[in-house]
MINU-746178 format. One record per atom (N, C-alpha, C): residue in one letter; atom name; x, y, z. Coordinates in steps of 0.2 Angstrom, whole numbers. Layout:
REM MINU-746178
aa  at  c1  c2  c3
a  CA  X  Y  Z
...
//
This chain:
REM MINU-746178
aa  at  c1  c2  c3
m  N  -416  556  -42
m  CA  -409  554  -42
m  C  -407  549  -47
l  N  -411  544  -49
l  CA  -410  540  -55
l  C  -409  544  -61
r  N  -414  549  -62
r  CA  -414  553  -68
r  C  -407  557  -68
h  N  -405  559  -63
h  CA  -399  563  -62
h  C  -393  559  -64
m  N  -393  553  -62
m  CA  -387  549  -63
m  C  -387  547  -70
y  N  -393  545  -73
y  CA  -393  542  -80
y  C  -394  548  -85
q  N  -395  554  -83
q  CA  -397  559  -88
q  C  -394  559  -94
p  N  -387  559  -95
p  CA  -384  559  -101
p  C  -386  554  -106
e  N  -388  548  -103
e  CA  -390  542  -108
e  C  -397  539  -105
q  N  -402  544  -104
q  CA  -408  541  -101
q  C  -411  536  -106
g  N  -412  538  -112
g  CA  -415  534  -117
g  C  -411  527  -118
i  N  -405  527  -118
i  CA  -401  521  -119
i  C  -402  517  -113
m  N  -402  519  -107
m  CA  -403  515  -101
m  C  -410  512  -101
t  N  -415  516  -103
t  CA  -422  513  -103
t  C  -422  507  -108
l  N  -419  508  -114
l  CA  -419  503  -119
l  C  -415  497  -117
f  N  -410  498  -113
f  CA  -406  493  -110
f  C  -410  488  -106
f  N  -414  491  -101
f  CA  -418  487  -97
f  C  -423  484  -100
l  N  -426  487  -105
l  CA  -432  484  -109
l  C  -429  478  -113
f  N  -424  479  -116
f  CA  -421  473  -120
f  C  -418  468  -116
m  N  -416  470  -110
m  CA  -413  465  -105
m  C  -419  460  -103
g  N  -425  463  -101
g  CA  -431  460  -99
g  C  -433  455  -105
i  N  -433  457  -111
i  CA  -435  453  -117
i  C  -430  447  -117
g  N  -424  449  -117
g  CA  -419  443  -117
g  C  -419  438  -112
i  N  -420  440  -106
i  CA  -421  436  -100
i  C  -427  431  -101
l  N  -433  435  -103
l  CA  -439  431  -104
l  C  -438  426  -110
t  N  -435  427  -115
t  CA  -433  423  -121
t  C  -429  417  -118
i  N  -424  418  -114
i  CA  -419  413  -112
i  C  -423  408  -107
a  N  -427  411  -103
a  CA  -431  407  -98
a  C  -436  403  -101
l  N  -439  405  -107
l  CA  -444  401  -110
l  C  -440  396  -114
m  N  -434  397  -117
m  CA  -431  392  -120
m  C  -429  386  -115
i  N  -427  388  -109
i  CA  -425  383  -104
i  C  -431  379  -102
f  N  -436  382  -102
f  CA  -443  379  -100
f  C  -444  374  -105
l  N  -444  376  -112
l  CA  -446  372  -117
l  C  -441  366  -118
e  N  -435  367  -117
e  CA  -430  362  -118
e  C  -431  356  -112
r  N  -434  358  -107
r  CA  -434  354  -101
r  C  -442  351  -100
r  N  -446  352  -105
r  CA  -453  350  -104
r  C  -453  343  -102
n  N  -449  338  -106
n  CA  -450  331  -104
n  C  -447  330  -97
e  N  -442  333  -95
e  CA  -439  332  -88
e  C  -445  334  -83
i  N  -448  340  -84
i  CA  -453  342  -79
i  C  -459  338  -79
a  N  -461  335  -85
a  CA  -466  330  -86
a  C  -465  324  -81
v  N  -458  321  -82
v  CA  -456  315  -78
v  C  -457  317  -70
l  N  -454  323  -68
l  CA  -455  325  -61
l  C  -462  325  -59
k  N  -467  328  -63
k  CA  -474  328  -61
k  C  -477  321  -61
s  N  -475  317  -66
s  CA  -478  310  -66
s  C  -476  306  -60
i  N  -470  307  -57
i  CA  -468  303  -51
i  C  -470  307  -44
g  N  -475  312  -45
g  CA  -478  315  -39
g  C  -474  321  -36
c  N  -469  324  -40
c  CA  -465  329  -37
c  C  -469  335  -37
d  N  -469  339  -31
d  CA  -473  345  -30
d  C  -471  350  -34
w  N  -476  354  -37
w  CA  -475  360  -41
w  C  -470  365  -38
r  N  -470  366  -31
r  CA  -466  370  -28
r  C  -458  368  -29
h  N  -457  362  -29
h  CA  -450  359  -30
h  C  -448  361  -37
i  N  -452  360  -42
i  CA  -450  361  -49
i  C  -449  368  -50
v  N  -454  373  -47
v  CA  -453  380  -48
v  C  -446  382  -44
g  N  -445  379  -38
g  CA  -439  381  -35
g  C  -433  379  -39
l  N  -433  373  -42
l  CA  -427  371  -46
l  C  -426  376  -52
l  N  -431  378  -55
l  CA  -430  383  -61
l  C  -428  390  -58
s  N  -431  392  -53
s  CA  -429  398  -50
s  C  -422  398  -48
f  N  -419  393  -45
f  CA  -412  393  -44
f  C  -408  393  -50
e  N  -410  390  -55
e  CA  -406  390  -61
e  C  -406  398  -64
y  N  -412  401  -64
y  CA  -412  408  -67
y  C  -408  412  -62
t  N  -409  411  -56
t  CA  -405  416  -51
t  C  -397  415  -52
v  N  -395  409  -53
v  CA  -388  408  -55
v  C  -386  411  -61
a  N  -390  411  -66
a  CA  -389  414  -72
a  C  -389  422  -72
g  N  -393  424  -68
g  CA  -393  431  -66
g  C  -387  434  -62
f  N  -385  430  -58
f  CA  -379  431  -54
f  C  -373  432  -58
l  N  -372  427  -63
l  CA  -367  427  -67
l  C  -367  433  -72
g  N  -373  434  -74
g  CA  -374  440  -78
g  C  -372  447  -75
t  N  -373  447  -68
t  CA  -371  453  -64
t  C  -363  453  -64
l  N  -360  448  -63
l  CA  -353  448  -63
l  C  -350  450  -69
l  N  -353  448  -75
l  CA  -350  450  -81
l  C  -351  457  -82
a  N  -357  460  -80
a  CA  -358  467  -80
a  C  -353  471  -76
l  N  -351  468  -70
l  CA  -346  472  -66
l  C  -340  472  -70
g  N  -338  466  -73
g  CA  -332  466  -77
g  C  -332  471  -83
a  N  -338  471  -86
a  CA  -338  476  -92
a  C  -338  483  -89
y  N  -340  484  -84
y  CA  -340  491  -81
y  C  -332  493  -79
g  N  -329  488  -76
g  CA  -322  490  -75
g  C  -318  491  -81
l  N  -319  487  -86
l  CA  -315  487  -92
l  C  -317  493  -97
f  N  -323  494  -98
f  CA  -325  499  -103
f  C  -329  505  -101
l  N  -334  504  -96
l  CA  -338  510  -95
l  C  -333  516  -91
r  N  -328  514  -88
r  CA  -324  519  -85
r  C  -320  523  -90
q  N  -320  521  -96
q  CA  -317  525  -101
q  C  -322  531  -104
i  N  -328  530  -102
i  CA  -333  535  -105
i  C  -332  542  -100
p  N  -331  547  -103
p  CA  -330  553  -99
p  C  -335  555  -94
w  N  -341  555  -96
w  CA  -346  557  -90
w  C  -346  552  -85
v  N  -345  546  -86
v  CA  -345  541  -81
v  C  -338  542  -76
a  N  -333  543  -80
a  CA  -327  544  -76
a  C  -327  550  -71
n  N  -331  555  -73
n  CA  -331  561  -69
n  C  -336  561  -63
l  N  -340  555  -63
l  CA  -344  554  -57
l  C  -341  553  -51
s  N  -343  555  -45
s  CA  -340  554  -39
s  C  -341  547  -37
f  N  -337  544  -32
f  CA  -338  538  -29
f  C  -345  536  -27
q  N  -348  542  -23
q  CA  -355  541  -20
q  C  -360  540  -26
h  N  -359  544  -31
h  CA  -364  543  -37
h  C  -363  537  -40
l  N  -357  534  -41
l  CA  -356  528  -44
l  C  -359  522  -40
g  N  -358  523  -33
g  CA  -362  518  -29
g  C  -369  518  -29
e  N  -372  524  -29
e  CA  -379  524  -30
e  C  -382  522  -37
m  N  -378  523  -42
m  CA  -380  521  -49
m  C  -379  513  -49
f  N  -374  510  -46
f  CA  -373  503  -46
f  C  -379  500  -42
l  N  -381  503  -36
l  CA  -386  499  -32
l  C  -393  500  -36
r  N  -394  506  -39
r  CA  -401  507  -42
r  C  -401  502  -49
g  N  -395  502  -52
g  CA  -395  497  -58
g  C  -396  490  -56
i  N  -393  488  -50
i  CA  -394  481  -48
i  C  -401  480  -46
s  N  -404  485  -43
s  CA  -411  484  -40
s  C  -416  483  -47
l  N  -415  488  -52
l  CA  -419  487  -58
l  C  -418  481  -61
s  N  -411  478  -61
s  CA  -410  472  -65
s  C  -413  466  -61
v  N  -413  466  -55
v  CA  -417  461  -51
v  C  -424  461  -52
f  N  -427  467  -52
f  CA  -434  468  -54
f  C  -436  466  -61
v  N  -432  468  -66
v  CA  -434  466  -72
v  C  -433  458  -73
m  N  -428  455  -70
m  CA  -427  448  -71
m  C  -432  444  -67
a  N  -435  446  -61
a  CA  -440  443  -58
a  C  -447  443  -62
l  N  -448  449  -65
l  CA  -454  450  -69
l  C  -454  446  -75
a  N  -448  445  -78
a  CA  -447  441  -84
a  C  -448  434  -83
m  N  -446  432  -77
m  CA  -446  424  -75
m  C  -453  422  -73
m  N  -458  427  -71
m  CA  -464  425  -69
m  C  -468  420  -74
y  N  -468  422  -80
y  CA  -472  418  -85
y  C  -469  411  -86
p  N  -463  410  -87
p  CA  -461  403  -87
p  C  -462  399  -81
l  N  -461  402  -75
l  CA  -462  399  -69
l  C  -470  397  -68
l  N  -474  402  -70
l  CA  -481  400  -70
l  C  -483  394  -74
l  N  -480  394  -80
l  CA  -481  388  -85
l  C  -479  382  -82
a  N  -473  382  -78
a  CA  -471  376  -75
a  C  -476  374  -69
k  N  -479  378  -66
k  CA  -483  377  -61
k  C  -490  374  -63
q  N  -493  377  -69
q  CA  -499  375  -71
q  C  -499  369  -76
a  N  -494  367  -79
a  CA  -494  362  -84
a  C  -495  355  -81
s  N  -499  352  -85
s  CA  -500  345  -83
s  C  -495  340  -87
v  N  -495  334  -85
v  CA  -490  329  -89
v  C  -492  329  -96
s  N  -498  328  -98
s  CA  -500  327  -105
s  C  -498  334  -109
q  N  -500  340  -106
q  CA  -498  346  -109
q  C  -491  347  -111
l  N  -487  344  -106
l  CA  -479  345  -107
l  C  -477  340  -112
l  N  -479  334  -112
l  CA  -477  328  -117
l  C  -479  329  -124
f  N  -486  332  -125
f  CA  -488  333  -131
f  C  -489  340  -134
s  N  -485  344  -130
s  CA  -484  351  -133
s  C  -491  355  -133
r  N  -495  353  -129
r  CA  -502  357  -129
r  C  -501  363  -126
t  N  -506  368  -127
t  CA  -507  374  -124
t  C  -507  373  -116
i  N  -503  377  -113
i  CA  -503  377  -105
i  C  -508  383  -103
p  N  -513  381  -99
p  CA  -517  387  -97
p  C  -514  390  -91
l  N  -515  397  -91
l  CA  -512  401  -86
l  C  -517  402  -80
s  N  -523  400  -81
s  CA  -529  401  -76
s  C  -533  395  -77
v  N  -535  391  -71
v  CA  -539  385  -71
v  C  -545  387  -66
l  N  -551  386  -68
l  CA  -556  387  -63
l  C  -560  381  -63
y  N  -563  380  -57
y  CA  -567  374  -56
y  C  -574  376  -53
i  N  -579  374  -56
i  CA  -586  377  -54
i  C  -590  370  -53
d  N  -593  370  -47
d  CA  -597  364  -45
d  C  -604  367  -42
r  N  -606  373  -44
r  CA  -613  375  -42
r  C  -615  380  -47
l  N  -621  382  -47
l  CA  -624  386  -52
l  C  -622  393  -51
s  N  -619  396  -56
s  CA  -617  403  -55
s  C  -623  408  -55
q  N  -628  406  -58
q  CA  -635  410  -58
q  C  -640  405  -56
a  N  -643  406  -51
a  CA  -648  401  -48
a  C  -655  404  -48
p  N  -659  403  -54
p  CA  -666  406  -54
p  C  -670  401  -49
i  N  -675  404  -46
i  CA  -679  400  -41
i  C  -682  394  -44
d  N  -684  395  -51
d  CA  -688  389  -54
d  C  -683  383  -54
i  N  -677  384  -56
i  CA  -672  379  -56
i  C  -671  376  -49
l  N  -670  380  -44
l  CA  -669  378  -37
l  C  -675  374  -35
n  N  -681  376  -37
n  CA  -687  373  -35
n  C  -688  366  -38
r  N  -685  365  -44
r  CA  -686  359  -48
r  C  -681  354  -44
e  N  -675  356  -42
e  CA  -670  352  -38
e  C  -674  349  -32
v  N  -678  353  -29
v  CA  -681  350  -23
v  C  -687  346  -25
v  N  -691  348  -29
v  CA  -697  344  -31
v  C  -695  337  -34
d  N  -690  337  -39
d  CA  -688  330  -42
d  C  -682  327  -38
n  N  -679  330  -33
n  CA  -674  327  -30
n  C  -668  326  -35
v  N  -666  331  -38
v  CA  -661  331  -43
v  C  -656  336  -42
r  N  -650  336  -45
r  CA  -645  342  -44
r  C  -644  344  -51
i  N  -643  351  -52
i  CA  -643  354  -59
i  C  -637  358  -59
m  N  -633  357  -65
m  CA  -627  361  -67
m  C  -629  365  -73
r  N  -626  371  -74
r  CA  -627  375  -80
r  C  -620  375  -83
v  N  -620  373  -90
v  CA  -614  373  -94
v  C  -615  378  -100
p  N  -609  380  -103
p  CA  -610  385  -108
p  C  -614  382  -114
y  N  -619  386  -116
y  CA  -623  384  -122
y  C  -626  390  -125
e  N  -625  390  -132
e  CA  -627  396  -135
e  C  -630  394  -142
l  N  -635  397  -145
l  CA  -637  396  -151
l  C  -638  389  -153
g  N  -641  385  -149
g  CA  -642  378  -150
g  C  -637  373  -150
k  N  -631  376  -148
k  CA  -625  371  -147
k  C  -621  373  -141
y  N  -617  368  -139
y  CA  -613  368  -133
y  C  -607  372  -135
d  N  -605  377  -131
d  CA  -599  381  -131
d  C  -594  379  -127
c  N  -593  372  -127
c  CA  -589  369  -122
c  C  -588  361  -125
m  N  -584  358  -121
m  CA  -583  351  -123
m  C  -587  347  -118
l  N  -593  345  -120
l  CA  -597  341  -115
l  C  -595  334  -114
m  N  -594  331  -108
m  CA  -590  325  -107
m  C  -595  320  -104
v  N  -602  321  -104
v  CA  -607  316  -102
v  C  -612  316  -107
h  N  -616  311  -106
h  CA  -623  310  -110
h  C  -628  307  -105
t  N  -634  307  -107
t  CA  -640  304  -103
t  C  -638  297  -101
g  N  -639  295  -95
g  CA  -638  289  -93
g  C  -631  287  -90
r  N  -627  292  -91
r  CA  -620  291  -89
r  C  -619  292  -81
k  N  -615  287  -78
k  CA  -614  288  -71
k  C  -608  293  -70
v  N  -609  297  -65
v  CA  -604  302  -63
v  C  -602  302  -56
k  N  -596  304  -54
k  CA  -594  305  -47
k  C  -593  312  -45
k  N  -594  313  -39
k  CA  -594  320  -36
k  C  -587  323  -38
g  N  -587  329  -41
g  CA  -580  332  -42
g  C  -578  330  -49
e  N  -581  326  -53
e  CA  -579  324  -60
e  C  -581  329  -65
t  N  -576  330  -69
t  CA  -578  336  -75
t  C  -583  333  -79
i  N  -588  337  -80
i  CA  -594  335  -84
i  C  -594  339  -91
a  N  -590  345  -90
a  CA  -589  349  -96
a  C  -583  353  -95
l  N  -580  355  -101
l  CA  -573  358  -101
l  C  -574  364  -106
q  N  -572  370  -104
q  CA  -572  376  -108
q  C  -565  379  -109
e  N  -563  380  -115
e  CA  -557  384  -116
e  C  -558  391  -118
l  N  -555  396  -115
l  CA  -555  403  -117
l  C  -548  405  -118
y  N  -548  411  -122
y  CA  -542  414  -124
y  C  -537  410  -127
q  N  -539  406  -132
q  CA  -535  401  -136
q  C  -532  396  -131
g  N  -535  394  -126
g  CA  -533  389  -122
g  C  -529  391  -116
h  N  -528  397  -115
h  CA  -525  400  -109
h  C  -529  400  -103
q  N  -535  399  -103
q  CA  -540  399  -97
q  C  -544  393  -98
l  N  -544  388  -93
l  CA  -549  382  -93
l  C  -554  383  -88
i  N  -560  381  -89
i  CA  -565  381  -84
i  C  -568  374  -84
h  N  -567  371  -78
h  CA  -570  364  -77
h  C  -577  365  -74
y  N  -582  362  -77
y  CA  -588  361  -73
y  C  -589  354  -70
l  N  -590  354  -64
l  CA  -589  348  -60
l  C  -596  345  -58
a  N  -597  339  -57
a  CA  -603  336  -55
a  C  -604  337  -48
p  N  -609  340  -45
p  CA  -610  342  -38
p  C  -612  336  -34
c  N  -613  330  -36
c  CA  -614  324  -32
c  C  -613  317  -36
d  N  -612  312  -33
d  CA  -613  305  -36
d  C  -620  304  -39
g  N  -620  301  -45
g  CA  -627  300  -48
g  C  -626  298  -55
v  N  -632  299  -58
v  CA  -633  297  -65
v  C  -636  303  -69
v  N  -633  305  -75
v  CA  -636  310  -79
v  C  -643  308  -81
k  N  -648  312  -79
k  CA  -655  310  -80
k  C  -657  314  -87
e  N  -655  320  -88
e  CA  -657  324  -94
e  C  -652  329  -95
l  N  -652  331  -102
l  CA  -648  336  -104
l  C  -653  341  -108
l  N  -654  347  -104
l  CA  -659  351  -106
l  C  -656  358  -108
g  N  -653  358  -114
g  CA  -649  364  -117
g  C  -643  365  -112
a  N  -643  370  -109
a  CA  -637  372  -104
a  C  -638  368  -98
l  N  -643  365  -96
l  CA  -644  362  -90
l  C  -642  354  -90
v  N  -638  352  -85
v  CA  -637  345  -85
v  C  -640  343  -78
v  N  -645  339  -79
v  CA  -649  336  -73
v  C  -646  330  -71
i  N  -644  329  -64
i  CA  -641  323  -62
i  C  -645  320  -56
q  N  -647  314  -57
q  CA  -651  310  -51
q  C  -646  308  -46
p  N  -646  310  -40
p  CA  -641  308  -35
p  C  -642  300  -34
t  N  -636  297  -32
t  CA  -636  290  -30
t  C  -639  290  -23
n  N  -637  294  -19
n  CA  -640  295  -12
n  C  -646  299  -12
p  N  -652  296  -11
p  CA  -658  300  -10
p  C  -658  306  -5
n  N  -654  305  0
n  CA  -653  310  5
n  C  -647  315  4
e  N  -645  315  -2
e  CA  -639  320  -4
e  C  -641  327  -2
p  N  -637  330  2
p  CA  -639  337  4
p  C  -639  342  -2
f  N  -643  347  -1
f  CA  -644  352  -7
f  C  -639  358  -5
q  N  -636  361  -10
q  CA  -632  367  -9
q  C  -636  373  -8
s  N  -633  377  -4
s  CA  -637  383  -2
s  C  -635  389  -6
y  N  -640  393  -8
y  CA  -640  398  -12
y  C  -643  404  -9
p  N  -642  410  -11
p  CA  -645  416  -8
p  C  -653  416  -8
a  N  -655  413  -14
a  CA  -663  412  -15
a  C  -665  406  -11
r  N  -661  402  -9
r  CA  -663  396  -5
r  C  -658  394  0
p  N  -658  398  5
p  CA  -652  396  10
p  C  -652  389  13
s  N  -658  386  14
s  CA  -658  379  16
s  C  -664  376  14
v  N  -664  369  14
v  CA  -670  365  12
v  C  -672  361  18
s  N  -679  363  20
s  CA  -682  359  26
s  C  -687  354  23
r  N  -689  350  27
r  CA  -695  345  26
r  C  -701  349  24
e  N  -702  354  27
e  CA  -708  358  26
e  C  -708  361  19
l  N  -702  364  17
l  CA  -701  367  10
l  C  -702  361  5
v  N  -699  355  6
v  CA  -700  350  1
v  C  -707  348  0
a  N  -711  347  6
a  CA  -718  345  5
a  C  -722  351  2
r  N  -720  357  3
r  CA  -724  362  0
r  C  -723  363  -7
l  N  -717  362  -9
l  CA  -715  363  -16
l  C  -718  357  -20
r  N  -718  351  -17
r  CA  -720  345  -21
r  C  -728  345  -21
e  N  -731  348  -16
e  CA  -738  349  -17
e  C  -740  354  -22
e  N  -736  359  -22
e  CA  -738  364  -28
e  C  -737  361  -34
d  N  -731  357  -35
d  CA  -730  354  -42
d  C  -736  349  -43
r  N  -738  345  -38
r  CA  -744  341  -40
r  C  -750  344  -42
v  N  -752  350  -39
v  CA  -757  354  -41
v  C  -756  357  -48
r  N  -751  359  -49
r  CA  -749  362  -56
r  C  -750  357  -61
r  N  -747  351  -60
r  CA  -748  345  -65
r  C  -755  343  -66
q  N  -759  343  -61
q  CA  -766  341  -61
q  C  -770  347  -65
r  N  -768  353  -64
r  CA  -771  358  -68
r  C  -770  358  -75
d  N  -763  357  -76
d  CA  -761  357  -83
d  C  -765  351  -87
a  N  -765  345  -83
a  CA  -768  339  -86
a  C  -776  341  -88
m  N  -779  344  -84
m  CA  -786  346  -85
m  C  -787  351  -91
h  N  -782  355  -91
h  CA  -783  360  -97
h  C  -781  357  -103
s  N  -777  352  -103
s  CA  -775  348  -110
s  C  -781  344  -112
r  N  -785  341  -107
r  CA  -791  337  -108
r  C  -797  341  -111
n  N  -797  347  -108
n  CA  -803  351  -110
n  C  -801  354  -117
g  N  -795  355  -118
g  CA  -793  358  -124
g  C  -794  353  -130
//
């Protein structure tokens, strides 16, 4: 039906909606950039992101409504002078109008998603200092890959271990701790930026404690509380007293065997 209604000028209508979307996106971004300081103030006083997004959405909706009124005025003044438009029946004109409005609303909503997402994700410092605003933020507080040897070491030494990006002898992230530093549970110990800063990954401390060692990609944390519970993994669903005793005994035997081999050698 839409192709039938727009058939005389299909290409023109397609380009019209394409350029309309680009125009709306540009205007929405300009509004967001001009109001960065205002949004930063709202965030700094504790304003919820839903309220900020709602304010921007209301402004964009009002602008879209005014644009629709202007389009209706242009239709009444100019488009009725085009022969193929003037020959359309009232029913076809109504269908064309409804489809046009629906497509306009869809394009407008699609174009507004990016600046609204920026308003939601931006922090106060990113807004004030014009830093790159990430579109995606991930928080990791456990091992993504948990080899059994690392899990066993956690139990034997009563430590907690986090893996951070590390390749070719250097950290592929911003390491924010050092040996001997105290950390709080949920504190960022490493920060990785991907896709030119549009994705941030926070590696979090799994417990309160002190950074005991930095072994390449592994950050070893000694918990402040000796009875800090262990996280469960498929390779280690739970940690019982029997498991702790068995692993520590195996580790003691291994250390004795290694010491004997070193003396004999």
